[in-house]
N, C-alpha and C positions, 0 to 999 in steps of 0.2 A: 087204357082208362087213364085220365088225367090225375095226377096226384093231388091229394088235398093238403092244405096248409094250415098250420096253427101259428097263432100270434104269441110269441114269448113275453115275458113281463117287460121287455124293452121295446115291444112294438115291432119286432123284426119277424117276418113271415118264414117259417121253415116247414119242410114237409113233415108230415106227422109220422112217417115211416121210411127207413132207408133199407128195408129188407131186399136183398137181391143186389145191393150195390158193393163193390169191393174197392178198398182204398189201400194202396201201398206206399209206405213212407220208407225212404232210405236215408239213415243217419250215420254220422261218423263215430260217436261215441254214446255210451250210456248217459242220459240226462239231456243230451241235445233234442231228443224227442219231446220230452216233457216241457222243456223251456220254449220251444219253437211251436209245438202242435197240442199241447197237452189238453186243452179245453176242445179242440177240434176232435181229437181222437175219442175223448170221452162222450162227446155229444153224438157223433155218428155211431159209436159202438152202442150207446144206450138206445138208440133208434133202430138197431137191427143191421146196421151195415157190417160187412166182414172187414176188420182192419187187420193189416199185416205190417209189422215193423221188421225192417232189416237194418241192423246195426253192423257197421263194417269193422270195428275194433272193439276191444274191451277196455279201452281207456287206460292202459297201463301206466301212461306217463302223467296222469292227471295229478294236480296238487291236492293233497289230503288235508281237508280243513279241519278234521278232528283230531285233536292232539293225541288221544289215546289209541288212535289208529294210525299213527304216524310211521309205525314199523311196517306197514303195508307198501311203502312207496318204493318206486322203481330203484332209488338209490340205497335201499335198505333190504327188506325181505323180497322185493318185487312181486308181490302177491296181490297188488291192488286190482288187476283184472279179474281175479276170481271174485273177489269181494264186490266189484261192480256189476258182476253178472247177477248176484243176490239183489242188489239195489235195483237193478232193472226189472227183475221179477217183481218186486214189492211195488214198483212204480206202475207196472202194468196191471197189477191186481187192482190198484187205486183206479186206473183209468177204464178198467173192464175190457181190457184187451188180451186175449188168450194166444194169439198167434204172433210171436216174436222170435226172431232167429238171428244168428250171427252169419255174416258172409265170410265163410272159411275160417282161417285162424290167422288173420292178419293182425300184426301188433300195431299199437298206438305209435305214430311217428313222432310225436312231440312237435315242437315249433320248428318253424323254417329256420335253417342254418345251425341247429343244435346237432351235436354228435348222435343223439338217436335218430335223427333223420336219415342217416346214412346206413343204418342197420339193414342188412339184405331182407329181414323179414318184415319190415314195417310196410304199412299199407301204401305209403307214399312211393316206395320203390317197387311194388308190385307191377306185374304186366296188365295193362289196361284191357286187352281183350280176354285175358285169362279171368280177371275179376268180374268183367261184365258178363262173361259166359255163365258164371256162377249165378249171378243175378238173372240171367235170361233164364235159367231154369227154374227160378221161383217165379217169374213173370209168366212163363208159359203154364206153370202149374195153377197160380192163383188167378190169373187173367183179371187183372185190375182195371177198373173203370178210370181211376184216378191214381196219379203218381205224385208224391210231393217230395221235394229233395231241395238242395240249396242252389243258389246262383252260381254263376261261373266263377266268382272269387269265394266261393263257399262262405258267403256272409260276411267274413272279416279276415280271410286270408289264411286260416289255418290249413296246412297241407292235406290233413285228411278230409277236411269239408271239400276242399277243391277236388280231391281224388273222388269222394264220394259222388259229388256233381259229375264229373267225368264219367264215372262207371255207371251211374243211373241213366245218363242221357245216350251213352253208348249202348247200354242195354235195350233202352227203348227203340233204338234204330234197328237193332239186328234180331231182336225177338219175333217169333212168328206172330205173336199177340201185339196187335198195335193199340196201344193205350189211347183212349179217346181224349183225355185231357190230362196235361201236365201243369204242374205248380211248382213255382219256387218260393221258399220263404222269404219274406221281406219285411223290414222295419221302416216305417216311413219316418221322415224327419221330423214331422209334427208331433209325434209320439215320443221320440227321443228328446226333443227339445223341451217338452212338458216335463219329462223325467229329469232332465238336467236342472231345471228350475226347481223343481221339488228337492232334489237331492242337495242342491246349493242351499236352499232355504233350511234344510235339515242339518247343515254343516258337513255334508260328505262330499268329497272330491272323487267319487266313485269314477265318474267318466273321464277324469283326468284333463279335462279341457273345457273351456266355456265356448268353444268354436264347434258348431255341429259338423263343419266340414272336416273336422279332425277325427270324427267317429266313423271308422271304416265301414260299419254295417248299417248306417243310416242311409236310406235311399229316398230320392225326391218322391213326395207323395203321388206324383203321376205314374210311378211305377206299380202302384196298388190298383189291381184290377178286382179284387176280391177280398171281402171282410166278412170273417166268420165270428158271429156274436155267440159265444159260448159261455156267457156270464151265468147261466144256470149251473155249470159244471165247474165253476171256479174252485169249489171245495175239494173236488176230486183232483183238480190240477195241483192244487197246494199240497194235498196229500201225496202225490206223487212226487213232487218237489222234495218234500221232507224225506221220503224214501232214498234219494240221492244224496245222503247226509254227508258223505265224504266231499262232495263237490259243491254242494249249496249250504251255506251257513245259515241256520235258521234265524240268527239275530243279525245276519248280515245285510248288505245293500238290497238284495232282491227283495226281502221281506220288509225292510225299511221303506223302500219305494212303494209297496203296495199300502203301507200305513199312510203315506203322504198323499197318494193319489186315489186311494180306495181300490178295492179288490177288483173292480172292473177292468183295471189295466192288464190283469193276467186273462181275462176272458175274451178280450178281442185279439184276434190272430190274422194277420195280414199275408196276402199272397199275389204273386204276379202270375197270370195265367200265360204259359208260352207254347201250349199245343192246344188246339180246340178252340170252339167259339165262346166268347163271352155271352152269357145268356141269362134273360129274366128268370125269377124276379131280381129287381135292383133295390139298393137302398137310395136315400135322398142324395147321395154323392154319386149316383150312377155306378156303383160297385156292386157285383155279385154278391149274393148273400148265402149261396149255396154252392159247394163244389161240384155236385153231381147235375146242376141245371143244364139242360140241353142234351144229357145223356140218356138214351133210350135203352131200357133193359131188353 
């Protein structure tokens, strides 16, 4: 039976139900999933898809943005990872996702070239096939139709993001279950340029440069094959972002940006299709508007 479609308030056609579809996301740290895919996760979960999130570390080396929680940092009590587990749980409640897991017990690697990056227990130092096989077990259990992860540079070069990409792609190659469609998160230059202009107008130097080519995670718009319009689920995404309070300042640039560009900036999430066929329906820019398009249950 052909699926039926509903037009949302922005005129984008989406299936009215995703019951039976399974989507797997592989991320490096708690909060990465919400920033990159929060609206997408909330949309598909609300319409019946099975969402599974795999987080590769607990983000132990993250900067603590809440002064009263500064003692959790790795340079003090080193208990941030435990706290971020709670933040992740609350974020998933906000997004309507019940299946979220950690990939083993790998530690946050910190930034490239730092002493933490050389620790034997960090994710960056893990054996690729060993980590990939942990993910294979999940893939063969869940049997996802869609896999979402980072591109080959992990979006902006963080070692855990790169390793998450490598592990996800390796696991997709060796698992018994062959995933029909694989997407990488992407952020088009046009969106970043709009953000840079808005932040500059607001007096913020959040991006640190006026040159779009200096922004590591900005990709040429031609890389965008797929745009998920989850504007109806922005409130859920914002609630999930608030749940990650040690990492996202409620009065910081993330929220200032939404005030300057409107909350719609958080509802539009962009992807590059790297496995599977780009399939209709398309928007006016010839981009897919549904991750599951072309996938037969």
